[in-house]
N, C-alpha and C positions, 0 to 999 in steps of 0.2 A: 332328450331326457336321459338316455343311457350316458353320454358324455358329460353332463353335468353332474350326475351323481359321482362319477370317478373323478372329475376335475376338483371337486369339493374335497373329496376324500385325500387326494394326494397333492401336497405342495410340490411341484416340480422344482422350484427354486430354493427349497429350504434344504439346508445342510446342517445337520445337527452338528453341535461343537461339544467336544469333551474337554473342559476347562483343565482338568487334571492332567492330560496328556500334552498340553502346549507348554513347552519349556520357555522360560523368560529369555529375553534377547540379552546376552551378555557382550558387552563390548571388549574387545581385547585390549590389555593394558599397553600404554605408550612406553617405549623403552625410558628409563630413567636418565640415561645419558642424554636423550634429546633435549631435555630441560636445562641441564646443568652444564652443557657444552659451552665453553667460551672460546672465543677467537683470539689468537695470539698475533703479536707482531708480525710474525712470519707469514701469517695468512694474509695479512693487509699489504705485505710486500710483494705479494705474488702478482705478476702482470694477469690482466683478464684474459678468458679464452679467445681465441681467434674467432672472428666473425666469418660464417660461410661467404664464400665469394658471391653467391646469388643476391645477398644484401647489399652488396656494394652497388648494384644496379637499381637505385632508387629514383624517383622522380626528381627529387632535389639535385641529383648529379647529371641529369640529362640536359642536353642543350639542343633544342631544334627552332625552326624558323617558323614563322606565321603560315607559311606556305604548306607545310606538311602536317599530318595529324600525328598526334603523340602515339608511340607504339603502345600496344597492349602490355600493362603491367604483367610481371611474371606472378604466379600464384603464391610464391613464397613472401611477396612483399605486401599482399593485401593484408589490410587490417593491423598494420604496424605502424607506430608513430615513428617518424624519423626526424632527426634534427641535424641541422648544417650551421655550424658557426662559421661566419666568415672571417677573414683574416684579423688582425690586430688593429688595422686601420679601419675597418667597418664596424659599426656599432649597431649591428643587427644580427638576429637569429631567424632562421627559417625553419618552420615546422612543416612537414608534410604527410599526408595520410591517403592512401588509395583504397577504395571500397567498391566491392562490386554489388551493382543493383540490378537484378535480372540478367540481361545480356550486355549491359552498359557498365562502363568503369568510370567512377566518379573519384577526382583527385581534388583534395583540397590543401592549398599551401597558405600559411599564415606567418607573414613577416611581422617580426616584433623588435622593436628597439631595445637594445641593452643598456640598462642604467648604471652608470660607473660612480 
């Protein structure tokens, strides 16, 4: 009876809110230059950045025999989609993706013919 009387009198999960003291959330303005910035011909003439050396070791670039298991892919190539174009005489493109599922690695390679 003693506990019930005090439990009713006090709401332990009630926090009074003073609406006047809450300031509205104001998002910071975006810089005006980010919307009106246009790319010049000089920007398109630049070479793309160099790919890190770890990304050259992809599933598509590996060659192994049926006798040995594929090596474990490096963590930097997981969840990245890679494309390998064959020589000009080949009319196909290979897309590869490696994904980790629990303690296993799943690799999917899709071969697609190129339409000319």
